[in-house]
C-alpha positions in Angstrom: 18.0 18.0 -16.3 14.7 16.1 -16.2 15.8 13.8 -19.1 16.4 10.6 -17.2 14.4 7.5 -16.1 13.8 5.8 -12.8 14.6 2.1 -13.3 13.2 1.2 -9.9 11.8 2.7 -6.7 11.5 0.2 -3.8 10.1 1.4 -0.5 10.0 -0.4 2.8 7.7 1.1 5.5 7.8 0.0 9.1 4.7 1.2 10.8 4.5 1.2 14.6 3.2 3.0 17.6 5.1 4.9 20.3 4.5 4.9 24.0 2.0 7.7 23.6 0.0 5.7 21.1 1.0 7.9 18.2 1.9 6.3 14.9 5.6 6.0 13.9 7.1 5.3 10.5 10.6 4.2 9.5 11.1 4.3 5.7 13.8 3.0 3.5 13.7 4.0 -0.2 16.0 2.5 -2.7 15.9 4.5 -6.0 17.8 3.4 -9.1 18.1 6.2 -11.7 19.4 5.9 -15.2 21.2 9.1 -16.1 22.5 9.8 -19.6 26.1 9.1 -20.5 26.8 12.7 -21.3 27.3 15.5 -18.7 23.8 16.5 -17.7 22.8 15.3 -14.2 24.4 15.8 -10.9 21.9 13.7 -8.9 18.3 13.8 -7.9 15.9 15.8 -5.7 13.5 13.7 -3.6 10.6 15.6 -2.1 9.3 13.8 1.0 6.0 14.9 2.7 6.7 16.6 6.0 3.0 17.8 6.5 0.1 15.4 6.7 -3.6 16.4 6.6 -6.6 15.1 8.4 -10.2 16.1 9.1 -9.0 18.4 11.8 -6.3 20.1 9.8 -2.7 19.6 8.8 0.2 18.8 11.1 4.0 18.2 11.0 5.3 14.6 10.8 8.6 15.3 12.5 10.4 14.1 9.4 14.1 13.2 10.1 16.6 12.1 7.5 18.7 9.3 9.0 21.0 8.6 6.1 21.5 8.9 2.3 23.9 6.3 0.8 24.7 4.6 -2.5 24.1 0.8 -3.2 27.2 -0.2 -1.2 26.3 1.8 1.9 28.7 4.7 1.3 27.3 8.1 2.3 26.1 10.4 -0.5 26.3 14.1 0.0 22.9 15.8 0.4 21.2 19.0 1.5 17.7 19.6 2.6 15.3 22.5 2.2 11.6 22.9 3.2 9.5 23.4 0.1 5.7 23.8 0.9 4.5 20.6 2.5 7.7 18.8 1.6 11.3 18.5 2.6 13.4 18.6 -0.6 16.4 16.3 -0.3 19.0 17.2 -3.0 21.4 14.4 -3.5 24.1 15.7 -5.9 27.8 15.4 -6.7 29.7 18.7 -6.4 29.3 21.5 -8.9 31.2 20.7 -12.1 30.8 16.9 -11.6 28.2 14.7 -13.2 26.7 11.2 -12.7 26.3 8.8 -15.6 24.4 5.5 -16.1 22.8 3.7 -13.2 22.9 5.4 -9.9 21.5 4.1 -6.7 20.2 6.4 -3.9 19.1 4.8 -0.6 17.3 7.2 1.7 16.3 6.3 5.3 14.1 8.5 7.3 11.6 8.5 10.2 8.2 10.2 10.8 5.4 10.2 13.3 1.7 10.9 13.2 1.4 9.3 9.7 -2.1 7.8 10.2 -5.4 9.5 10.5 -9.0 8.7 11.2 -11.2 8.6 8.1 -14.8 9.4 8.7 -16.0 7.6 5.6 -14.6 4.3 6.9 -14.8 4.9 10.6 -11.2 3.6 10.9 -7.7 4.9 11.5 -5.8 4.4 8.3 -2.3 4.5 6.9 -2.9 6.1 3.5 0.3 6.9 1.7 1.8 7.7 -1.7 4.8 5.6 -2.6 6.8 7.6 -5.2 4.4 10.5 -5.4 2.9 12.2 -8.5 5.4 15.1 -9.1 8.1 13.1 -10.9 8.5 14.1 -14.6 10.2 10.7 -15.2 8.8 7.3 -16.0 9.3 4.5 -13.5 10.2 0.9 -14.6 9.1 -0.6 -11.3 7.6 0.7 -8.1 7.3 -1.6 -5.0 6.1 -1.0 -1.5 6.4 -3.3 1.5 4.5 -2.3 4.6 5.6 -4.1 7.8 3.4 -3.8 10.8 5.0 -3.8 14.3 3.8 -6.9 16.2 1.7 -4.7 18.5 -0.2 -3.3 15.5 -1.0 -6.7 13.9 -4.1 -7.3 16.2 -5.4 -3.9 15.2 -5.2 -4.6 11.5 -8.8 -5.3 10.2 -7.6 -6.8 6.9 -8.9 -4.0 4.7 -6.3 -2.8 2.2 -6.5 -0.9 -1.1 -4.0 0.1 -3.8 -4.4 2.6 -6.6 -2.0 3.5 -9.4 -2.0 6.4 -11.8 -2.0 10.2 -11.8 -3.3 12.3 -8.8 -6.8 11.2 -7.9 -6.7 8.0 -9.9 -9.1 5.2 -8.8 -7.4 2.5 -11.0 -6.8 -0.4 -8.6 -3.5 -2.4 -8.3 -2.9 -5.8 -6.8 -2.0 -6.2 -3.2 -0.2 -9.3 -1.8 0.9 -10.5 1.6 4.3 -12.1 2.5 4.5 -13.1 6.1 4.1 -10.0 8.3 4.2 -7.7 5.2 1.7 -6.2 2.8 3.3 -5.8 -0.6 2.6 -4.1 -3.9 4.6 -4.2 -7.1 3.7 -2.2 -10.2 5.5 -1.7 -13.5 5.7 0.9 -16.3 4.4 4.0 -14.6 4.3 7.1 -16.7 5.6 10.5 -15.6 3.5 12.0 -12.8 2.1 8.6 -11.9 2.2 6.9 -8.4 
């Protein structure tokens, strides 16, 4: 069932701050998967981090799935299950049915407490994996767009970094800016690369 490819993984992150001064994140992921034309795949499983670590320990991010749809906005059936530090979102057609060809999965979810203070930089940072390093499939394209709420813009110090590759990679990738957004676009990631 792992014999498929991810044509594109496009994530939009809206980073904000609530009335208590805690970070908030609204995420929309648009994932286009190419499944084989024979009966093999019923959908995908997306593992989303629900636990985030910092110098003082790990904590819940209050992960809440808002919706799972196809490319036209029609709801897709899904189930969730906690799996270690992740929430596994299984998006699948019913038992006995299969998906073929290009399939689009749009997942919207929210979290809080997604930033942390890093002692090596002396700053609060949003440090996030886009697609993660546990996919056994190659990715044709991975993009990320980070939109800062207007009340966070003055707090942004201009420092930004991007890395691509397997877990722990230090290979840099290019970061751009478009209006109020910080953007990254990478192509041809191998399995288990982020």
